[in-house]
mmCIF file of the C-alpha atoms, coordinates in Angstrom:
data_MODEL
# 
_entry.id   MODEL 
# 
loop_
_atom_site.group_PDB 
_atom_site.id 
_atom_site.type_symbol 
_atom_site.label_atom_id 
_atom_site.label_alt_id 
_atom_site.label_comp_id 
_atom_site.label_asym_id 
_atom_site.label_entity_id 
_atom_site.label_seq_id 
_atom_site.pdbx_PDB_ins_code 
_atom_site.Cartn_x 
_atom_site.Cartn_y 
_atom_site.Cartn_z 
_atom_site.occupancy 
_atom_site.B_iso_or_equiv 
_atom_site.pdbx_formal_charge 
_atom_site.auth_seq_id 
_atom_site.auth_comp_id 
_atom_site.auth_asym_id 
_atom_site.auth_atom_id 
_atom_site.pdbx_PDB_model_num 
ATOM 1  C CA . MET A 1 1  ? 67.984 114.588 84.475 1.00 0.00 ? 1  MET A CA 1 
ATOM 2  C CA . ALA A 1 2  ? 71.141 113.483 83.350 1.00 0.00 ? 2  ALA A CA 1 
ATOM 3  C CA . ASN A 1 3  ? 74.199 113.606 85.483 1.00 0.00 ? 3  ASN A CA 1 
ATOM 4  C CA . LEU A 1 4  ? 77.782 115.315 84.774 1.00 0.00 ? 4  LEU A CA 1 
ATOM 5  C CA . GLU A 1 5  ? 81.048 113.485 86.209 1.00 0.00 ? 5  GLU A CA 1 
ATOM 6  C CA . ILE A 1 6  ? 83.268 116.353 86.302 1.00 0.00 ? 6  ILE A CA 1 
ATOM 7  C CA . LYS A 1 7  ? 87.135 115.637 87.066 1.00 0.00 ? 7  LYS A CA 1 
ATOM 8  C CA . LEU A 1 8  ? 89.448 118.317 88.361 1.00 0.00 ? 8  LEU A CA 1 
ATOM 9  C CA . THR A 1 9  ? 92.655 117.372 86.134 1.00 0.00 ? 9  THR A CA 1 
ATOM 10 C CA . LYS A 1 10 ? 95.181 120.602 86.951 1.00 0.00 ? 10 LYS A CA 1 
ATOM 11 C CA . SER A 1 11 ? 96.159 121.840 90.190 1.00 0.00 ? 11 SER A CA 1 
ATOM 12 C CA . LEU A 1 12 ? 94.771 125.036 91.293 1.00 0.00 ? 12 LEU A CA 1 
ATOM 13 C CA . PHE A 1 13 ? 97.691 126.432 93.069 1.00 0.00 ? 13 PHE A CA 1 
ATOM 14 C CA . GLY A 1 14 ? 98.137 129.651 91.779 1.00 0.00 ? 14 GLY A CA 1 
ATOM 15 C CA . ARG A 1 15 ? 94.812 129.932 90.296 1.00 0.00 ? 15 ARG A CA 1 
ATOM 16 C CA . PRO A 1 16 ? 93.033 133.293 90.271 1.00 0.00 ? 16 PRO A CA 1 
ATOM 17 C CA . LYS A 1 17 ? 90.695 133.432 93.183 1.00 0.00 ? 17 LYS A CA 1 
ATOM 18 C CA . ASN A 1 18 ? 87.291 133.356 91.159 1.00 0.00 ? 18 ASN A CA 1 
ATOM 19 C CA . GLN A 1 19 ? 88.326 129.713 89.782 1.00 0.00 ? 19 GLN A CA 1 
ATOM 20 C CA . VAL A 1 20 ? 89.632 128.400 92.876 1.00 0.00 ? 20 VAL A CA 1 
ATOM 21 C CA . ASP A 1 21 ? 86.221 129.005 94.382 1.00 0.00 ? 21 ASP A CA 1 
ATOM 22 C CA . THR A 1 22 ? 84.385 127.826 91.596 1.00 0.00 ? 22 THR A CA 1 
ATOM 23 C CA . ALA A 1 23 ? 86.281 124.817 91.542 1.00 0.00 ? 23 ALA A CA 1 
ATOM 24 C CA . LYS A 1 24 ? 85.306 124.314 95.322 1.00 0.00 ? 24 LYS A CA 1 
ATOM 25 C CA . SER A 1 25 ? 81.795 124.856 95.272 1.00 0.00 ? 25 SER A CA 1 
ATOM 26 C CA . LEU A 1 26 ? 81.839 122.091 92.623 1.00 0.00 ? 26 LEU A CA 1 
ATOM 27 C CA . GLY A 1 27 ? 83.064 120.014 95.449 1.00 0.00 ? 27 GLY A CA 1 
ATOM 28 C CA . LEU A 1 28 ? 86.572 119.732 93.496 1.00 0.00 ? 28 LEU A CA 1 
ATOM 29 C CA . THR A 1 29 ? 89.494 120.420 96.043 1.00 0.00 ? 29 THR A CA 1 
ATOM 30 C CA . ARG A 1 30 ? 92.084 118.334 94.894 1.00 0.00 ? 30 ARG A CA 1 
ATOM 31 C CA . PRO A 1 31 ? 93.726 116.847 91.256 1.00 0.00 ? 31 PRO A CA 1 
ATOM 32 C CA . ASN A 1 32 ? 92.106 113.588 89.880 1.00 0.00 ? 32 ASN A CA 1 
ATOM 33 C CA . ARG A 1 33 ? 88.941 114.226 92.063 1.00 0.00 ? 33 ARG A CA 1 
ATOM 34 C CA . VAL A 1 34 ? 86.208 113.449 90.477 1.00 0.00 ? 34 VAL A CA 1 
ATOM 35 C CA . VAL A 1 35 ? 82.480 114.475 91.452 1.00 0.00 ? 35 VAL A CA 1 
ATOM 36 C CA . VAL A 1 36 ? 79.308 113.934 89.999 1.00 0.00 ? 36 VAL A CA 1 
ATOM 37 C CA . LYS A 1 37 ? 76.667 116.682 89.610 1.00 0.00 ? 37 LYS A CA 1 
ATOM 38 C CA . ALA A 1 38 ? 73.169 117.024 88.038 1.00 0.00 ? 38 ALA A CA 1 
ATOM 39 C CA . ASP A 1 39 ? 73.045 118.774 84.596 1.00 0.00 ? 39 ASP A CA 1 
ATOM 40 C CA . SER A 1 40 ? 71.973 122.092 85.257 1.00 0.00 ? 40 SER A CA 1 
ATOM 41 C CA . GLU A 1 41 ? 72.323 125.666 83.702 1.00 0.00 ? 41 GLU A CA 1 
ATOM 42 C CA . GLN A 1 42 ? 74.094 126.357 86.960 1.00 0.00 ? 42 GLN A CA 1 
ATOM 43 C CA . VAL A 1 43 ? 76.326 124.117 86.994 1.00 0.00 ? 43 VAL A CA 1 
ATOM 44 C CA . ARG A 1 44 ? 77.290 124.146 83.049 1.00 0.00 ? 44 ARG A CA 1 
ATOM 45 C CA . ASN A 1 45 ? 77.843 127.869 83.647 1.00 0.00 ? 45 ASN A CA 1 
ATOM 46 C CA . MET A 1 46 ? 80.539 127.293 86.742 1.00 0.00 ? 46 MET A CA 1 
ATOM 47 C CA . LEU A 1 47 ? 82.168 125.012 84.163 1.00 0.00 ? 47 LEU A CA 1 
ATOM 48 C CA . LYS A 1 48 ? 82.926 127.194 81.397 1.00 0.00 ? 48 LYS A CA 1 
ATOM 49 C CA . SER A 1 49 ? 85.042 129.413 83.822 1.00 0.00 ? 49 SER A CA 1 
ATOM 50 C CA . ILE A 1 50 ? 87.259 126.376 84.561 1.00 0.00 ? 50 ILE A CA 1 
ATOM 51 C CA . SER A 1 51 ? 86.659 124.411 81.371 1.00 0.00 ? 51 SER A CA 1 
ATOM 52 C CA . HIS A 1 52 ? 90.438 124.576 81.061 1.00 0.00 ? 52 HIS A CA 1 
ATOM 53 C CA . LEU A 1 53 ? 90.940 122.803 84.862 1.00 0.00 ? 53 LEU A CA 1 
ATOM 54 C CA . VAL A 1 54 ? 88.249 120.159 83.557 1.00 0.00 ? 54 VAL A CA 1 
ATOM 55 C CA . GLU A 1 55 ? 87.271 117.253 82.365 1.00 0.00 ? 55 GLU A CA 1 
ATOM 56 C CA . VAL A 1 56 ? 83.050 116.668 81.631 1.00 0.00 ? 56 VAL A CA 1 
ATOM 57 C CA . LYS A 1 57 ? 81.764 113.378 80.936 1.00 0.00 ? 57 LYS A CA 1 
ATOM 58 C CA . GLU A 1 58 ? 77.945 112.286 80.850 1.00 0.00 ? 58 GLU A CA 1 
ATOM 59 C CA . ALA A 1 59 ? 77.168 109.947 83.498 1.00 0.00 ? 59 ALA A CA 1 
# 
């Protein structure tokens, strides 16, 4: 399976709780932090809700 490299590009300050919770569940806590996650349907759906806050690359 492919991996996704996910980078938080914007701050979570002032964002709705569901967006903050989604980012934290992916391991994104601070801007410019990068995590690598397995490419799965669950991760893709989480990224849809915070797509305006992250950059995603195939790793």
